[in-house]
C-alpha positions as a Markdown table, in Angstrom:
| # | Residue | x | y | z |
|---|---|---|---|---|
| 1 | Met | 0.0 | 0.0 | 0.0 |
| 2 | Arg | 1.6 | 3.2 | -1.2 |
| 3 | Ile | 0.8 | 6.1 | 1.1 |
| 4 | Phe | 3.0 | 8.9 | -0.3 |
| 5 | Ser | 3.0 | 10.8 | -3.5 |
| 6 | Asn | 6.1 | 10.8 | -5.6 |
| 7 | Thr | 6.8 | 14.3 | -4.6 |
| 8 | Lys | 7.3 | 13.3 | -0.9 |
| 9 | Pro | 10.3 | 11.6 | 0.7 |
| 10 | Ala | 9.8 | 7.8 | 0.9 |
| 11 | Leu | 9.0 | 7.8 | 4.6 |
| 12 | Ala | 7.4 | 4.3 | 4.8 |
| 13 | Leu | 5.3 | 5.7 | 7.6 |
| 14 | Ala | 3.0 | 2.9 | 8.5 |
| 15 | Ala | 6.0 | 0.6 | 9.2 |
| 16 | Ser | 8.1 | 3.3 | 10.8 |
| 17 | Ala | 5.4 | 4.3 | 13.2 |
| 18 | Leu | 4.7 | 0.7 | 14.0 |
| 19 | Ala | 8.3 | 0.3 | 15.2 |
| 20 | Val | 8.6 | 3.2 | 17.6 |
| 21 | Thr | 7.6 | 1.5 | 20.8 |
| 22 | Thr | 6.5 | -2.1 | 20.0 |
| 23 | Ala | 6.3 | -4.6 | 22.9 |
| 24 | Leu | 7.8 | -7.8 | 21.5 |
| 25 | Gly | 7.8 | -11.5 | 22.2 |
| 26 | Leu | 8.0 | -15.1 | 21.0 |
| 27 | Pro | 4.9 | -16.5 | 19.2 |
| 28 | Ala | 4.9 | -19.8 | 21.1 |
| 29 | Pro | 4.5 | -20.2 | 24.9 |
| 30 | Ala | 7.5 | -21.6 | 26.7 |
| 31 | Ser | 5.5 | -24.6 | 28.0 |
| 32 | Leu | 5.3 | -26.1 | 24.5 |
| 33 | Ala | 9.1 | -26.8 | 24.3 |
| 34 | Pro | 12.1 | -27.4 | 26.5 |
| 35 | Ala | 13.8 | -24.2 | 27.5 |
| 36 | Thr | 17.0 | -24.6 | 25.5 |
| 37 | Pro | 19.8 | -22.1 | 26.1 |
| 38 | Ala | 19.1 | -20.2 | 22.8 |
| 39 | Tyr | 15.4 | -20.1 | 23.6 |
| 40 | Ala | 16.0 | -18.9 | 27.1 |
| 41 | Gln | 18.3 | -16.2 | 25.9 |
| 42 | Gln | 15.7 | -15.0 | 23.3 |
| 43 | Ser | 13.0 | -14.9 | 26.0 |
| 44 | Ser | 15.3 | -13.0 | 28.3 |
| 45 | Asp | 16.2 | -10.4 | 25.6 |
| 46 | Leu | 12.5 | -9.9 | 24.7 |
| 47 | Asp | 11.6 | -9.4 | 28.4 |
| 48 | Lys | 14.4 | -6.8 | 28.7 |
| 49 | Ala | 13.1 | -4.9 | 25.6 |
| 50 | Ala | 9.5 | -5.1 | 26.7 |
| 51 | Gly | 10.4 | -4.0 | 30.2 |
| 52 | Ala | 12.3 | -1.0 | 29.0 |
| 53 | Leu | 9.4 | 0.1 | 26.8 |
| 54 | Arg | 6.9 | -0.4 | 29.7 |
| 55 | Ala | 9.1 | 1.8 | 31.9 |
| 56 | Ile | 8.7 | 4.8 | 29.7 |
| 57 | Ser | 5.8 | 7.1 | 30.8 |
| 58 | Thr | 6.6 | 10.0 | 28.4 |
| 59 | Met | 9.5 | 10.6 | 26.0 |
| 60 | Arg | 10.6 | 13.2 | 23.6 |
| 61 | Ala | 13.4 | 12.7 | 21.0 |
| 62 | Asp | 14.8 | 14.1 | 17.8 |
| 63 | Phe | 14.4 | 11.7 | 14.9 |
| 64 | Ser | 16.0 | 11.5 | 11.4 |
| 65 | Gln | 14.5 | 9.2 | 8.8 |
| 66 | Ile | 16.3 | 8.0 | 5.7 |
| 67 | Asp | 14.8 | 6.1 | 2.8 |
| 68 | Arg | 16.3 | 3.6 | 0.4 |
| 69 | Gln | 17.4 | 6.3 | -2.0 |
| 70 | Gly | 19.2 | 8.3 | 0.7 |
| 71 | Asn | 16.6 | 11.0 | 1.1 |
| 72 | Ser | 16.5 | 12.3 | 4.6 |
| 73 | Val | 13.9 | 14.1 | 6.7 |
| 74 | Ser | 13.9 | 14.9 | 10.4 |
| 75 | Gly | 11.6 | 16.1 | 13.2 |
| 76 | Lys | 10.5 | 15.7 | 16.8 |
| 77 | Met | 8.9 | 12.6 | 18.3 |
| 78 | Thr | 6.7 | 12.7 | 21.4 |
| 79 | Leu | 5.4 | 9.5 | 23.2 |
| 80 | Lys | 3.0 | 9.2 | 26.0 |
| 81 | Arg | 1.8 | 5.9 | 27.5 |
| 82 | Pro | -0.5 | 4.2 | 26.9 |
| 83 | Gly | -1.0 | 4.5 | 23.1 |
| 84 | Lys | -0.1 | 8.0 | 22.2 |
| 85 | Ile | 2.7 | 9.1 | 19.8 |
| 86 | Arg | 3.4 | 12.1 | 17.6 |
| 87 | Phe | 5.9 | 12.5 | 14.7 |
| 88 | Glu | 6.1 | 16.1 | 13.8 |
| 89 | Tyr | 8.2 | 16.5 | 10.7 |
| 90 | Glu | 10.2 | 19.5 | 9.7 |
| 91 | Lys | 8.3 | 22.3 | 7.9 |
| 92 | Asp | 9.6 | 21.3 | 4.4 |
| 93 | Ala | 7.9 | 17.9 | 4.7 |
| 94 | Asn | 4.6 | 19.4 | 5.9 |
| 95 | Leu | 3.5 | 16.0 | 7.3 |
| 96 | Leu | 2.2 | 14.9 | 10.7 |
| 97 | Val | 1.8 | 11.4 | 12.1 |
| 98 | Val | -0.1 | 11.1 | 15.3 |
| 99 | Ser | -1.8 | 8.4 | 17.4 |
| 100 | Asn | -4.5 | 9.2 | 19.9 |
| 101 | Gly | -4.4 | 5.6 | 21.4 |
| 102 | Arg | -7.1 | 4.2 | 19.1 |
| 103 | Ser | -5.9 | 5.1 | 15.6 |
| 104 | Met | -2.8 | 6.2 | 13.8 |
| 105 | Tyr | -3.2 | 9.2 | 11.4 |
| 106 | Leu | -1.0 | 10.4 | 8.6 |
| 107 | Val | -1.9 | 14.0 | 7.9 |
| 108 | Asp | -0.6 | 15.5 | 4.6 |
| 109 | Tyr | -1.1 | 19.3 | 4.7 |
| 110 | Asp | 0.1 | 19.8 | 1.1 |
| 111 | Val | -2.6 | 17.8 | -0.5 |
| 112 | Lys | -5.1 | 18.1 | 2.4 |
| 113 | Gln | -5.5 | 14.4 | 3.0 |
| 114 | Val | -5.7 | 12.3 | 6.1 |
| 115 | Glu | -5.1 | 8.5 | 6.2 |
| 116 | Arg | -6.1 | 6.4 | 9.2 |
| 117 | Trp | -5.1 | 3.0 | 10.6 |
| 118 | Pro | -6.8 | 1.3 | 13.5 |
| 119 | Ile | -4.2 | 0.1 | 16.0 |
| 120 | Lys | -6.2 | -1.9 | 18.6 |
| 121 | Asn | -5.7 | -5.4 | 17.1 |
| 122 | Ser | -2.3 | -4.7 | 15.3 |
| 123 | Pro | 1.3 | -5.0 | 16.3 |
| 124 | Leu | 1.1 | -1.2 | 16.7 |
| 125 | Gly | -1.4 | -1.7 | 19.5 |
| 126 | Ala | 1.1 | -3.9 | 21.4 |
| 127 | Leu | 3.9 | -1.5 | 20.6 |
| 128 | Leu | 2.1 | 1.5 | 22.1 |
| 129 | Asp | 0.7 | -0.4 | 25.0 |
| 130 | Pro | 3.2 | -3.2 | 25.8 |
| 131 | Asn | 1.0 | -4.5 | 28.7 |
| 132 | Arg | -1.2 | -6.1 | 26.0 |
| 133 | Asp | -0.1 | -8.9 | 23.6 |
| 134 | Val | 3.5 | -8.4 | 24.7 |
| 135 | Lys | 4.8 | -11.7 | 23.2 |
| 136 | Lys | 2.9 | -12.0 | 20.0 |
| 137 | Tyr | 4.6 | -10.2 | 17.2 |
| 138 | Gly | 8.4 | -10.4 | 17.7 |
| 139 | Lys | 11.5 | -12.4 | 18.1 |
| 140 | Ser | 15.0 | -11.6 | 19.4 |
| 141 | Ile | 17.9 | -11.5 | 16.9 |
| 142 | Pro | 21.3 | -12.4 | 18.3 |
| 143 | Thr | 23.8 | -9.5 | 18.1 |
| 144 | Gly | 26.9 | -11.1 | 19.7 |
| 145 | Asn | 27.0 | -8.1 | 22.1 |
| 146 | Asp | 25.5 | -8.2 | 25.6 |
| 147 | Asp | 25.0 | -4.4 | 25.5 |
| 148 | Val | 22.8 | -4.5 | 22.3 |
| 149 | Leu | 19.3 | -5.9 | 21.8 |
| 150 | Ser | 17.9 | -6.5 | 18.4 |
| 151 | Val | 14.2 | -7.4 | 18.0 |
| 152 | Glu | 12.4 | -8.2 | 14.8 |
| 153 | Val | 8.6 | -7.5 | 14.7 |
| 154 | Arg | 6.1 | -8.7 | 12.1 |
| 155 | Asp | 2.5 | -9.8 | 12.0 |
| 156 | Pro | 2.2 | -12.8 | 9.6 |
| 157 | Lys | -1.5 | -12.2 | 9.3 |
| 158 | Arg | -1.0 | -8.5 | 8.3 |
| 159 | Pro | 1.9 | -8.4 | 5.9 |
| 160 | Glu | 1.0 | -4.8 | 4.9 |
| 161 | Phe | 2.5 | -3.8 | 8.2 |
| 162 | Gly | 5.9 | -4.9 | 7.0 |
| 163 | Val | 8.9 | -6.0 | 9.1 |
| 164 | Ile | 10.6 | -3.9 | 11.8 |
| 165 | Asn | 14.0 | -4.4 | 13.4 |
| 166 | Met | 14.4 | -2.4 | 16.6 |
| 167 | Ile | 17.8 | -1.8 | 18.2 |
| 168 | Met | 18.2 | -1.0 | 21.9 |
| 169 | Val | 21.5 | -0.2 | 23.6 |
| 170 | Arg | 22.2 | -0.7 | 27.3 |
| 171 | Asp | 22.0 | 2.7 | 29.1 |
| 172 | Ala | 21.7 | 3.0 | 32.8 |
| 173 | Ser | 20.1 | 6.5 | 32.5 |
| 174 | Ala | 17.2 | 5.2 | 30.4 |
| 175 | Pro | 14.0 | 3.7 | 31.8 |
| 176 | Gly | 14.5 | 0.0 | 32.2 |
| 177 | Gly | 18.2 | 0.4 | 31.5 |
| 178 | Trp | 17.9 | 0.1 | 27.7 |
| 179 | Gln | 17.5 | 2.9 | 25.2 |
| 180 | Leu | 15.8 | 2.6 | 21.8 |
| 181 | Thr | 18.4 | 4.1 | 19.4 |
| 182 | His | 17.0 | 3.3 | 15.9 |
| 183 | Trp | 15.0 | 0.9 | 13.9 |
| 184 | Val | 14.9 | -0.3 | 10.3 |
| 185 | Ala | 11.5 | -0.8 | 8.6 |
| 186 | Leu | 10.9 | -2.9 | 5.5 |
| 187 | Asp | 7.4 | -2.3 | 4.1 |
| 188 | Ser | 5.3 | -4.7 | 2.0 |
| 189 | Gln | 6.9 | -3.4 | -1.2 |
| 190 | Asn | 10.5 | -4.0 | 0.2 |
| 191 | His | 11.1 | -0.3 | 0.7 |
| 192 | Arg | 13.6 | 0.2 | 3.5 |
| 193 | Thr | 13.5 | 3.1 | 5.9 |
| 194 | Thr | 15.9 | 3.8 | 8.8 |
| 195 | Val | 14.9 | 6.0 | 11.7 |
| 196 | Arg | 17.4 | 7.2 | 14.3 |
| 197 | Leu | 16.6 | 8.8 | 17.6 |
| 198 | Ala | 18.8 | 11.3 | 19.5 |
| 199 | Asn | 18.6 | 13.6 | 22.5 |
| 200 | His | 16.1 | 11.3 | 24.4 |
| 201 | Arg | 14.3 | 13.0 | 27.2 |
| 202 | Tyr | 12.1 | 11.1 | 29.7 |
| 203 | Gly | 9.4 | 11.8 | 32.3 |
| 204 | Met | 8.2 | 15.3 | 31.3 |
| 205 | Ser | 4.6 | 16.5 | 31.4 |
| 206 | Val | 2.9 | 16.0 | 28.1 |
| 207 | Ser | -0.7 | 17.1 | 27.5 |
| 208 | Asp | -3.1 | 14.9 | 25.7 |
| 209 | Ser | -3.7 | 17.8 | 23.3 |
| 210 | Ala | -0.3 | 17.1 | 21.8 |
| 211 | Phe | -1.9 | 14.0 | 20.1 |
| 212 | Arg | -4.7 | 15.9 | 18.3 |
| 213 | Phe | -4.4 | 17.6 | 14.9 |
| 214 | Lys | -6.0 | 20.2 | 12.7 |
| 215 | Asp | -7.9 | 18.4 | 10.0 |
| 216 | Pro | -6.9 | 20.0 | 6.6 |
| 217 | Arg | -9.8 | 18.4 | 4.7 |
| 218 | Pro | -12.8 | 20.4 | 3.6 |
| 219 | Ser | -15.7 | 19.7 | 6.0 |
| 220 | Ser | -17.6 | 18.0 | 3.1 |
| 221 | Arg | -14.9 | 15.3 | 2.8 |
| 222 | Arg | -14.6 | 14.5 | 6.5 |
| 223 | Pro | -16.1 | 11.3 | 7.9 |
| 224 | Arg | -19.3 | 11.8 | 9.8 |
């Protein structure tokens, strides 16, 4: 599903937004198989990643987003648990991505369009609220470094969400002791997008009004 015109940077937004805060886990319960060392390590790494995400109440960070052609766009990300996130792109992009906890919206002010994705029963729902379905959509990928976690997220029933690989680095100053540094998103058309976070700030007061938006569509085109 293409969601950007050719005049926009290839942002791969549905997949990128999906990755920001997903709570991840193994698809099969541990009771179905012996706890081999590799399985136990995967489970431990997933618990660390999910625990770090749960520990975030609010977060702000700068982000930069690079598509497969090397085009780059940047902006500010704001997160508030449970379920709210906002990607405010730099003015040249004139885009906004925001979730109110029920749906994710892509707002394109240049063409006055709004696209919407429900998140309740998607990996995005678990991502933004890791207390729900925390071990349904992901698996740990070995990194060979005890200070780096790599988690791959996908929903085999919804391939349009693509595949996300999140990277977290051990950081004692971050909630849960792990900081989300970047992710790589591969959408259903195999378009790759890399998103990097910097200047993380945690625990600030964030109003719910930050997750609303001005609808650019004429009133006659808005859903009733």
